[in-house]
N, CA and C of each residue as an Amber inpcrd file, in Angstrom:
protein
   510
 -12.7220000  15.7210000   5.6230000 -12.7870000  14.2220000   5.9000000
 -11.6120000  13.8250000   6.7750000 -12.0690000  13.1800000   7.9630000
 -11.0160000  12.5900000   8.8880000 -10.4640000  11.4420000   8.1780000
  -9.2490000  11.0710000   8.7870000  -8.4480000   9.9610000   8.3160000
  -9.3260000   8.7780000   8.5160000  -9.9120000   8.5520000   9.6450000
 -10.6830000   7.3390000   9.9420000 -12.0070000   7.1500000   8.8260000
 -12.4220000   8.2820000   8.3120000 -13.4710000   8.2120000   7.4620000
 -12.9690000   7.6180000   6.0430000 -11.7150000   7.7030000   5.8630000
 -11.2400000   7.0580000   4.5660000 -10.9550000   5.5040000   4.6410000
 -11.1620000   4.9610000   5.7440000 -10.8860000   3.5280000   6.0130000
 -12.2730000   2.7760000   5.7360000 -12.2830000   2.0510000   4.6380000
 -13.5460000   1.2540000   4.3100000 -13.3330000  -0.2120000   4.2200000
 -14.3640000  -1.0010000   4.4640000 -14.2790000  -2.4270000   4.0240000
 -14.1340000  -2.5690000   2.5760000 -13.9340000  -3.7440000   2.1810000
 -13.7390000  -4.1630000   0.7250000 -15.1920000  -3.9710000   0.1300000
 -16.2680000  -4.3730000   0.7900000 -17.6650000  -4.2760000   0.3120000
 -17.9250000  -2.8690000   0.1770000 -17.6750000  -1.8890000   1.1140000
 -17.8660000  -0.5130000   0.8660000 -17.1320000   0.1250000  -0.2360000
 -15.8860000  -0.3970000  -0.4500000 -15.0190000   0.0700000  -1.5570000
 -15.5460000  -0.3710000  -2.9230000 -16.1580000  -1.4970000  -2.9590000
 -16.6360000  -2.0320000  -4.2080000 -17.8640000  -0.9950000  -4.6790000
 -18.6160000  -0.6120000  -3.6410000 -19.7120000   0.4480000  -4.0960000
 -19.1430000   1.7850000  -4.5280000 -18.0100000   2.1960000  -3.8540000
 -17.4310000   3.4500000  -4.1270000 -16.7070000   3.3500000  -5.5680000
 -16.1520000   2.2780000  -5.8090000 -15.4730000   2.1410000  -7.2350000
 -16.4440000   1.9440000  -8.3700000 -17.5880000   1.2830000  -7.9880000
 -18.6490000   1.1720000  -9.1130000 -19.2350000   2.5920000  -9.4180000
 -19.4900000   3.3800000  -8.3450000 -19.9940000   4.6730000  -8.4590000
 -19.0900000   5.5610000  -9.1930000 -17.7600000   5.5080000  -8.8400000
 -16.7330000   6.2200000  -9.5920000 -16.8040000   5.9110000 -11.1010000
 -16.8330000   4.6210000 -11.5390000 -16.9120000   4.1310000 -12.8260000
 -18.0640000   4.6960000 -13.6040000 -19.1950000   4.7600000 -12.8760000
 -20.3980000   5.2930000 -13.4900000 -20.2160000   6.9400000 -13.6870000
 -19.4710000   7.5540000 -12.9060000 -19.0630000   8.9360000 -13.1100000
 -17.9620000   9.1830000 -14.0950000 -17.4370000   7.9560000 -14.8080000
 -16.3710000   8.0410000 -15.6280000 -15.1810000   8.4870000 -14.9410000
 -14.9870000   8.2540000 -13.7340000 -13.7780000   8.5150000 -12.9910000
 -12.7820000   7.2610000 -13.0180000 -11.5140000   7.4930000 -13.0290000
 -10.5760000   6.4410000 -13.0360000 -10.2040000   6.0760000 -11.6630000
 -10.2800000   4.7330000 -11.2980000  -9.8540000   4.2630000  -9.9740000
  -8.5230000   3.7740000 -10.1750000  -7.5850000   4.2540000  -9.2520000
  -6.2060000   3.8310000  -9.2080000  -6.1290000   2.9160000  -7.9300000
  -5.3970000   1.7320000  -8.1380000  -5.1890000   0.8710000  -6.9610000
  -3.8140000   0.5310000  -6.7700000  -3.4920000   0.4520000  -5.4420000
  -2.1540000   0.0550000  -5.1160000  -2.2570000  -0.7350000  -3.8120000
  -1.1420000  -1.4600000  -3.4920000  -1.2510000  -2.2660000  -2.2180000
   0.0930000  -2.4810000  -1.6060000   0.1500000  -2.7850000  -0.4560000
   1.4330000  -3.1650000   0.2950000   1.2640000  -3.0930000   1.8470000
   2.5040000  -3.4200000   2.3350000   2.5020000  -3.4190000   3.7650000
   2.5750000  -2.1360000   4.5970000   3.3350000  -1.2520000   4.0110000
   3.4420000   0.1410000   4.5570000   3.7610000   0.2360000   5.9320000
   4.7630000  -0.6390000   6.3270000   5.0570000  -0.8700000   7.7810000
   5.5520000   0.3910000   8.5600000   6.5750000   1.0450000   7.9570000
   7.1250000   2.2620000   8.4130000   7.0140000   3.1910000   7.2420000
   6.0560000   4.1760000   7.3430000   5.9050000   5.1280000   6.2070000
   7.1320000   5.9920000   5.9270000   7.6650000   5.9820000   4.8380000
   8.9590000   6.8450000   4.4710000   8.7810000   7.6200000   3.1160000
   9.7260000   8.3800000   2.8000000   9.6390000   9.2140000   1.7090000
   9.3530000   8.5290000   0.4340000   9.9050000   7.2830000   0.2400000
   9.6550000   6.4430000  -0.9970000   8.1850000   6.1270000  -1.0850000
   7.5120000   5.8380000   0.1040000   6.0760000   5.5660000  -0.0170000
   5.3750000   6.8890000  -0.3570000   5.7040000   7.9770000   0.2250000
   4.9330000   9.2260000  -0.0340000   5.0530000   9.5460000  -1.5500000
   6.1860000   9.5360000  -2.0580000   6.3870000   9.8570000  -3.5360000
   5.6080000   8.8480000  -4.4260000   5.7200000   7.6670000  -3.9750000
   5.0040000   6.7010000  -4.7010000   3.5330000   6.7730000  -4.7430000
   2.9560000   7.1770000  -3.5780000   1.5590000   7.3660000  -3.3980000
   1.1620000   8.7590000  -4.2720000   1.9180000   9.6840000  -4.2000000
   1.5800000  10.8510000  -4.9320000   1.6080000  10.5480000  -6.4980000
   2.6540000   9.8030000  -6.8990000   2.6400000   9.5500000  -8.3180000
   1.5000000   8.6460000  -8.7690000   1.0140000   7.6770000  -7.8610000
  -0.1140000   6.9080000  -8.1350000  -1.3870000   7.7350000  -8.1830000
  -1.5150000   8.6220000  -7.3230000  -2.7830000   9.4350000  -7.3250000
  -2.9010000  10.3210000  -8.5480000  -1.8160000  10.6930000  -9.1240000
  -1.8180000  11.5460000 -10.2940000  -2.2080000  10.7080000 -11.6130000
  -2.3740000   9.4210000 -11.4510000  -2.7970000   8.6510000 -12.6270000
  -4.2080000   8.4070000 -12.8210000  -5.0450000   9.0630000 -11.8750000
  -6.4390000   8.8540000 -11.8800000  -7.1410000   9.8820000 -11.0150000
  -8.4260000   9.5190000 -10.7300000  -9.3280000  10.3380000  -9.9550000
  -9.5100000   9.9640000  -8.5600000  -9.1790000   8.7480000  -8.2480000
  -9.3510000   8.1640000  -6.8160000  -8.3170000   7.1920000  -6.6330000
  -7.6260000   7.3000000  -5.4500000  -6.5080000   6.3800000  -5.1110000
  -7.0070000   5.5990000  -3.9440000  -7.1150000   4.1930000  -4.1830000
  -7.3770000   3.2450000  -3.2060000  -6.0990000   2.5220000  -2.7970000
  -5.8260000   2.4100000  -1.5780000  -4.6370000   1.6500000  -1.0410000
  -5.2070000   0.4810000  -0.1180000  -4.6850000  -0.8090000  -0.5880000
  -5.0190000  -1.9500000   0.2180000  -3.7960000  -2.2530000   1.0980000
  -4.0330000  -2.5480000   2.2530000  -2.9710000  -2.6730000   3.3620000
  -3.0310000  -4.1200000   3.7890000  -1.8660000  -4.8580000   3.6060000
  -1.7330000  -6.2830000   4.0950000  -1.9100000  -6.3080000   5.6250000
  -2.7480000  -7.2600000   5.9750000  -3.1420000  -7.4170000   7.3600000
  -1.7850000  -7.9250000   8.2090000  -1.8340000  -7.7920000   9.3600000
  -0.6930000  -8.2130000  10.2170000  -0.1850000  -9.6900000   9.9150000
  -1.2610000 -10.5470000   9.8660000  -1.0030000 -11.9290000   9.5770000
  -0.2300000 -12.1970000   8.1100000  -0.7920000 -11.4190000   7.2060000
  -0.0760000 -11.5720000   5.7100000   1.2570000 -10.9570000   5.6750000
   1.4530000  -9.9130000   6.5130000   2.8850000  -9.3780000   6.6170000
   3.7700000 -10.3010000   7.1310000   3.3300000 -11.0480000   8.1800000
   4.1870000 -12.0570000   8.7750000   4.5450000 -13.1140000   7.6960000
   3.5900000 -13.4660000   6.8310000   3.8990000 -14.4400000   5.8740000
   4.9080000 -13.9510000   4.9240000   4.8090000 -12.7420000   4.4500000
   5.6320000 -12.1710000   3.4240000   6.9160000 -11.8310000   4.1060000
   7.0040000 -11.0290000   5.2260000   8.2330000 -10.3960000   5.7690000
   8.8730000 -11.3080000   6.8590000   8.1400000 -12.1710000   7.5190000
   8.7440000 -12.8960000   8.6570000   8.0430000 -12.4540000   9.8760000
   8.4250000 -13.2880000  10.8690000   7.7500000 -13.2120000  12.3290000
   7.9520000 -11.7390000  13.0420000   9.0660000 -11.1190000  12.7380000
   9.3850000  -9.8750000  13.3300000   8.6820000  -8.6330000  12.8380000
   7.8850000  -8.9320000  11.7720000   7.1440000  -7.8630000  11.1920000
   5.6860000  -8.1570000  11.2440000   4.8690000  -7.1460000  11.1890000
   5.0210000  -5.7320000  11.0180000   5.4770000  -5.0330000  12.3260000
   6.1480000  -3.9160000  12.1540000   6.5280000  -3.1600000  13.3130000
   5.2230000  -2.5190000  13.8840000   4.4650000  -1.9220000  13.0310000
   3.2370000  -1.1460000  13.3660000   1.9830000  -2.1460000  13.0590000
   1.0390000  -1.9390000  13.8390000  -0.2070000  -2.7400000  13.7600000
  -0.9770000  -2.3990000  12.4100000  -1.8730000  -3.2170000  11.8740000
  -2.6690000  -2.9770000  10.7100000  -3.4540000  -1.6190000  10.9710000
  -3.9880000  -1.4800000  12.1420000  -4.8550000  -0.3430000  12.4530000
  -3.9530000   0.8520000  12.2840000  -2.9200000   0.8530000  12.9240000
  -2.0230000   2.1110000  12.9000000  -1.5210000   2.3890000  11.3940000
  -1.1240000   1.3450000  10.6860000  -0.6710000   1.5700000   9.2450000
  -1.8370000   2.0880000   8.5040000  -3.0640000   1.6050000   8.6310000
  -4.1480000   1.9950000   7.8500000  -4.4930000   3.5920000   8.0970000
  -4.4630000   3.9010000   9.3090000  -4.7540000   5.2530000   9.7310000
  -3.7380000   6.2060000   9.3030000  -2.4180000   5.7800000   9.4620000
  -1.3560000   6.6790000   8.9490000  -1.4850000   6.8170000   7.4570000
  -1.7100000   5.8280000   6.7540000  -1.9890000   6.0270000   5.2740000
  -3.1300000   6.8620000   4.8910000  -4.2200000   6.7580000   5.7600000
  -5.5240000   7.4920000   5.3820000  -5.1780000   8.9840000   5.6740000
  -4.1510000   9.2980000   6.4840000  -3.8760000  10.7330000   6.6980000
  -3.1010000  11.3420000   5.5960000  -2.5160000  10.5470000   4.7000000
  -1.7900000  11.0170000   3.6170000  -2.7240000  11.6180000   2.6990000
  -2.4850000  12.8900000   2.1830000  -3.3240000  13.7190000   1.3710000
  -3.6540000  12.9800000   0.0470000  -2.8210000  12.3750000  -0.5590000
  -2.9510000  11.8520000  -1.8290000  -3.7970000  10.5600000  -1.8380000
  -4.0000000   9.8830000  -0.6760000  -4.6700000   8.7050000  -0.5870000
  -6.2210000   9.0850000  -0.3850000  -7.0800000   8.4830000  -1.1490000
  -8.5450000   8.6550000  -0.9660000  -9.2780000   7.8350000  -0.1250000
  -8.7820000   6.4250000  -0.2440000  -9.4940000   5.4550000   0.5150000
  -8.3500000   4.3430000   0.8740000  -8.5590000   3.6630000   2.0590000
  -7.6380000   2.6760000   2.5510000  -8.5480000   1.4500000   2.9560000
  -8.1500000   0.2680000   2.7140000  -8.7750000  -0.8770000   3.1180000
  -7.6660000  -1.9890000   3.4820000  -8.2300000  -2.9830000   3.9850000
  -7.3670000  -4.2100000   4.7250000  -7.6280000  -5.3640000   3.8590000
  -6.6520000  -6.0370000   3.5640000  -6.8660000  -7.3880000   2.9690000
  -5.9890000  -8.3640000   3.6950000  -6.4180000  -9.7480000   3.8260000
  -5.8080000 -10.6620000   4.6030000  -5.0380000 -11.6450000   3.7130000
  -5.2070000 -11.8110000   2.4160000  -4.3750000 -12.6420000   1.6130000
  -2.9640000 -12.3520000   1.4480000  -2.0550000 -13.1730000   1.1350000
  -0.5730000 -12.7540000   0.9840000  -0.3560000 -12.0010000  -0.2670000
  -1.2920000 -12.0220000  -1.1680000  -1.2620000 -11.2940000  -2.4670000
  -2.6290000 -10.6160000  -2.7300000  -2.5940000  -9.5700000  -3.5360000
  -3.7860000  -8.7060000  -3.6980000  -4.7400000  -9.1680000  -4.8580000
  -4.4440000 -10.3400000  -5.4260000  -5.2990000 -10.8210000  -6.5440000
  -6.8260000 -10.7020000  -6.3590000  -7.2810000 -11.3490000  -5.2320000
  -8.6230000 -11.4130000  -5.0190000  -9.2540000  -9.9680000  -4.8560000
  -8.7160000  -9.1830000  -4.0940000  -9.1860000  -7.7020000  -3.9210000
  -9.1490000  -6.9450000  -5.2720000  -8.0880000  -7.1230000  -6.0560000
  -8.1100000  -6.5120000  -7.4810000  -9.2510000  -7.0400000  -8.2730000
  -9.5450000  -8.3970000  -8.1110000 -10.6590000  -8.9190000  -9.0310000
 -11.9160000  -8.2500000  -8.5230000 -12.0900000  -8.0620000  -7.1760000
 -13.3750000  -7.5760000  -6.6180000 -13.5400000  -5.9480000  -6.9880000
 -12.3850000  -5.3930000  -6.8360000 -12.5290000  -3.8170000  -7.0230000
 -12.3910000  -3.3760000  -8.4440000 -11.8350000  -4.2220000  -9.2960000
 -11.7340000  -3.9610000 -10.6970000 -11.1770000  -2.4130000 -11.0390000
 -10.0390000  -2.1390000 -10.4970000  -9.4700000  -0.8250000 -10.8080000
  -9.1220000  -0.5540000 -12.2550000  -9.1220000   0.6630000 -12.6390000
  -8.7850000   1.1010000 -13.8490000  -7.2660000   1.1560000 -14.1450000
  -6.4920000   1.6170000 -12.9370000  -4.9720000   1.6270000 -13.0060000
  -4.6420000   0.7710000 -11.9370000  -3.5620000  -0.0280000 -12.1750000
  -2.8190000  -0.7070000 -11.0050000  -1.5590000  -0.2950000 -11.0050000
  -0.9980000   0.1120000  -9.7770000   0.3390000   0.7890000  -9.5960000
   1.1190000   0.0350000  -8.6040000   2.4790000  -0.2450000  -8.8330000
   3.3040000  -0.8350000  -7.7990000   4.6480000   0.0240000  -7.9370000
   5.3890000  -0.1860000  -6.9670000   6.6460000   0.5700000  -7.0000000
   7.6880000   0.1750000  -7.9880000   8.6320000   0.9530000  -8.3430000
   9.5780000   0.5440000  -9.3130000  10.4870000  -0.4990000  -9.1370000
  10.4430000  -1.1780000  -7.9550000  11.1470000  -2.5110000  -7.7180000
  10.3610000  -3.6380000  -8.2690000   9.1690000  -3.3530000  -8.7120000
   8.3380000  -4.4330000  -9.3020000   8.2080000  -4.2970000 -10.9030000
   8.8350000  -5.2390000 -11.5470000   8.6960000  -5.2990000 -12.9800000
   7.1590000  -5.5130000 -13.3720000   6.6720000  -4.8790000 -14.4270000
   5.2110000  -4.9990000 -14.7540000   4.8240000  -6.4500000 -14.9470000
   5.5740000  -7.2380000 -15.5350000   5.1940000  -8.5900000 -15.9110000
   5.0950000  -9.4420000 -14.5380000   5.5540000  -9.0500000 -13.4060000
   5.4480000  -9.6810000 -12.1700000   4.3750000  -9.1510000 -11.2660000
   3.7300000  -8.0420000 -11.7260000   2.6650000  -7.4090000 -10.7770000
   1.5470000  -8.1880000 -10.7070000   1.0570000  -8.6670000  -9.5770000
  -0.0890000  -9.4180000  -9.3690000  -1.2950000  -8.7800000  -9.6980000
  -2.2790000  -9.2790000 -10.4320000  -3.3820000  -8.6220000 -10.8970000
  -3.4010000  -7.9430000 -12.2180000  -2.2010000  -7.9910000 -12.7640000
  -2.0660000  -7.2880000 -14.0530000  -3.0170000  -7.7300000 -15.1910000
  -3.2600000  -8.8810000 -15.3020000  -4.1280000  -9.4660000 -16.3650000
  -5.4840000  -9.0730000 -16.0800000  -5.9230000  -8.9530000 -14.9300000
  -7.2720000  -8.5410000 -14.6410000  -7.5360000  -7.0100000 -15.0820000
  -6.5810000  -6.2170000 -14.7360000  -6.7510000  -4.7350000 -15.0160000
  -6.6320000  -4.6040000 -16.6970000  -5.5060000  -5.3480000 -17.2090000
  -5.3350000  -5.2490000 -18.6250000  -6.4650000  -5.7460000 -19.5210000
  -7.0800000  -6.8180000 -19.0790000  -8.2450000  -7.3460000 -19.6250000
  -9.4930000  -6.5050000 -19.7800000  -9.5730000  -5.4950000 -18.8210000
 -10.6390000  -4.4480000 -18.7790000 -10.2270000  -3.2710000 -19.5980000
  -9.0680000  -3.3450000 -20.2000000  -8.5110000  -2.1030000 -20.8980000
  -7.7370000  -1.0730000 -20.0750000  -7.5070000  -1.4580000 -18.8060000
  -6.7700000  -0.5950000 -17.8120000  -5.3940000  -0.6550000 -18.1140000
  -4.7170000   0.0640000 -17.1970000  -3.2400000   0.2840000 -17.3000000
  -2.5630000  -0.2490000 -16.0870000  -1.3660000  -0.8700000 -16.2110000
  -0.6070000  -1.3090000 -15.1610000   0.7570000  -0.6080000 -15.1320000
   1.1560000   0.0460000 -14.0360000   2.2260000   0.9520000 -14.0830000
   3.3080000   0.7520000 -12.8890000   4.4280000   0.7120000 -13.2040000
   5.4890000   0.5740000 -12.2160000   6.1000000   1.9900000 -12.0180000
   6.0090000   2.5400000 -10.9370000   6.5060000   4.0570000 -10.7070000
   7.8850000   3.8880000 -10.2340000   8.5770000   5.0530000 -10.1220000
   9.9850000   5.1880000  -9.6840000  10.2630000   4.5870000  -8.3100000
  11.4250000   4.2530000  -8.1000000  11.9380000   3.7080000  -6.8540000
  13.1570000   4.6270000  -6.3730000  13.0590000   4.8050000  -5.0500000
  14.0220000   5.7970000  -4.4600000  15.0180000   4.7790000  -3.7730000
  16.2630000   4.8060000  -4.2890000  17.3770000   3.8980000  -3.7880000
  17.4570000   4.3040000  -2.2000000  17.6100000   3.2720000  -1.4780000
  17.8530000   3.5110000  -0.0210000  16.6880000   3.8660000   0.8800000
  15.4550000   4.0860000   0.1990000  14.1740000   4.3400000   0.9620000
  13.4250000   3.0200000   1.0840000  13.7060000   2.4040000   2.1240000
  12.7930000   1.0540000   2.3450000  12.7470000   0.9560000   3.8710000
  11.8240000   0.1300000   4.2850000  11.4580000  -0.1380000   5.6500000
  12.6140000  -0.9520000   6.2270000  13.0820000  -1.9030000   5.4700000
  14.0970000  -2.6820000   5.8730000  15.4510000  -1.8810000   6.0980000
  15.6650000  -0.9830000   5.1850000  16.8850000  -0.0480000   5.4770000
  16.7380000   0.7030000   6.6320000  15.5080000   1.3400000   6.9540000
  15.2400000   2.0560000   8.1370000  15.4690000   1.1980000   9.5130000
  14.9470000   0.0360000   9.5170000  15.0640000  -0.8500000  10.6350000
  16.5650000  -1.1290000  10.8390000  17.3590000  -1.3580000   9.8090000
  18.8030000  -1.6550000   9.8500000  19.5510000  -0.4630000  10.3560000
  19.1210000   0.7740000   9.9540000  19.8800000   1.9060000  10.4420000
  19.6210000   2.1430000  11.9970000  18.2870000   1.8630000  12.3460000
  17.9360000   2.0590000  13.7860000  18.7640000   1.0040000  14.6340000
  18.8540000  -0.1660000  14.1860000  19.6330000  -1.2950000  14.8730000
  21.0630000  -0.9040000  14.9630000  21.6770000  -0.3560000  13.9040000
  23.0660000   0.0240000  13.7980000  23.2980000   1.1670000  14.8950000
  22.5200000   2.1830000  14.8950000  22.7850000   3.3480000  15.6840000
  22.1570000   3.1560000  17.1500000  21.0950000   2.4270000  17.3070000
  20.3780000   2.4170000  18.5510000  20.2790000   1.0230000  19.1780000
  20.9130000   0.0710000  18.6190000  20.8620000  -1.3170000  19.0530000
  21.3460000  -1.5400000  20.4660000  21.2460000  -2.7230000  20.8900000
  21.5640000  -3.0130000  22.3130000  22.9700000  -2.4380000  22.6710000
  23.0750000  -1.8700000  23.8780000  24.3390000  -1.3990000  24.3230000
  24.7400000  -2.1890000  25.6190000  25.7750000  -1.9210000  26.0870000
  26.4070000  -2.5830000  27.3790000  25.1880000  -2.7330000  28.3250000
  25.1440000  -3.7580000  29.0710000  24.1590000  -3.9440000  30.0480000
  22.7490000  -4.3090000  29.6290000  22.6230000  -4.4980000  28.3030000
  21.3390000  -5.0050000  27.6690000  20.3270000  -3.8910000  27.5060000
  20.7640000  -2.5220000  27.9100000  19.7770000  -1.3870000  27.5910000
  19.9070000  -1.0120000  26.1670000  18.7210000  -0.5760000  25.6260000
  18.7230000  -0.1060000  24.3280000  19.0880000   1.4710000  24.4970000
  19.9610000   1.9250000  23.5690000  20.4520000   3.4080000  23.5900000
  19.2120000   4.2270000  23.1850000  19.4240000   5.3670000  23.6130000
  18.3980000   6.4580000  23.3930000  18.8530000   7.7380000  23.3310000
């Protein structure tokens, strides 16, 4: 399966998730900006995939990233972020959502397992009650200190920021 084949609309994913449940498969859901994919993301996605039979990743649209992270983000477009995530082996399907939080998409997809990174305490995970009310699990997986998109951007600016004459170093 090509990466582009793993990118589905929310309507398409609703059917996939429903069929998976009919087959008694567990659907795992996570979401995020995934602006600059890094080792923290890769390990987090692998851990999430190991919690069920199917991993669905919902990606914040460019406009919702700007609301969450500010006008200078995202670095990569929503199309690029989705295709990059779809190429990750542990990811089964990717979709896009436009809301600033995933509550609506979680209520539509009704996953069996909801996963966020270790920087999210379980009681703060949006959609927790939807999943728990269905008898599902909400899990916060490990966090790798120093592995963050903001940290990567800061390191790039520190080492390759503007030089004399206004040129960016290279």
